[in-house]
N, C-alpha and C positions, 0 to 999 in steps of 0.2 A: 201237752202230749208230745213226745219225741218220736219221730219216724225215721226209719232207715230202710234201705233196699240195695240190692245189687244193681249197679248201673247198667251192666250188660243186659240183665233181665228186664230192666226198665225200657231199654231201647227195643228189645224184642217184643215186649208187650205193646209199645206204641206202634210198632210196625204191624203186629198181628191184629190188635184190637182197636187201635186209634185212641187209646187212653194212656196218659202218662201217670206214673205213680204220684207225681206232684199233684195232679188233678184229683186222683183217687183219695188223697188224704182229706179232701173236703167232705167226704161222706161222714167222717167222724164228727163234724160240726152239725150234722142234721139231727135235731132233737127227736125226729120220728124214725130214725134208722132202726133196722131190725138186725140183731146180732144173734148168732147161734154157733154152737160148737160143731165142727166138721168131723164127726166121728169116723166117717169113711176114709178120710185122708190124714188121719192123725197117728199113723203107726210109728213114725220116727220122732215126731214132735207134735204138740198140740196145735191144731190149726183151727181158726175161727173164720166165719163168714159174716160179712156185714153187707146189707143192702140199704142203700141210702141215696139221697139226692145230692148231686154235684153238677148242676146244669142239665143232667139227665139222671135217670135211675141207674145206678151202678151196682155191680156185684163184685165185691172185693174180698180176696182171701188174704189172711194175715196170721202171724204168730206173735207172741209176746216174748220179749227178752228181758233179762235183768229184773226179775221179780215184777214184771208188768210195767216197768218204767219206759220201755222202748217197744214200739210197735213196728214190726218188720213186715213190709208188704211183699206178697208173693205173686199175686196176680190181680188184674183189674180188667173188667169189660163191662159193656152195656148189659143190663139185666134182660133176661128173656121175658116173654109175655107171662109165663108162669111166675117168675120171680117178681115181676111188677105187681101181679095180683097179690102175691104174698106181702109185698110192701104196703100196698094200698089197703089190703084186708086187715092189717094190724094197726092202721091209723085212721 
């Protein structure tokens, strides 16, 4: 899997949430991750959400580029209590 992101956005994300996009890519290796389409935020482009384990349970927003060959990270943060229940409820 190939990942990309805006480096300025990565720095802002690290400052705001304490999670780098480099770390966030690890959720895609979690075989128990939960992925779903983010209909609410997909007006301009299709966005997806993945909740998975990368040292902690993370909530990551991404989009796919180039026919699904490139995953572009948009945001990453620690999952809320509700999102953690969603993750553990599906596993």
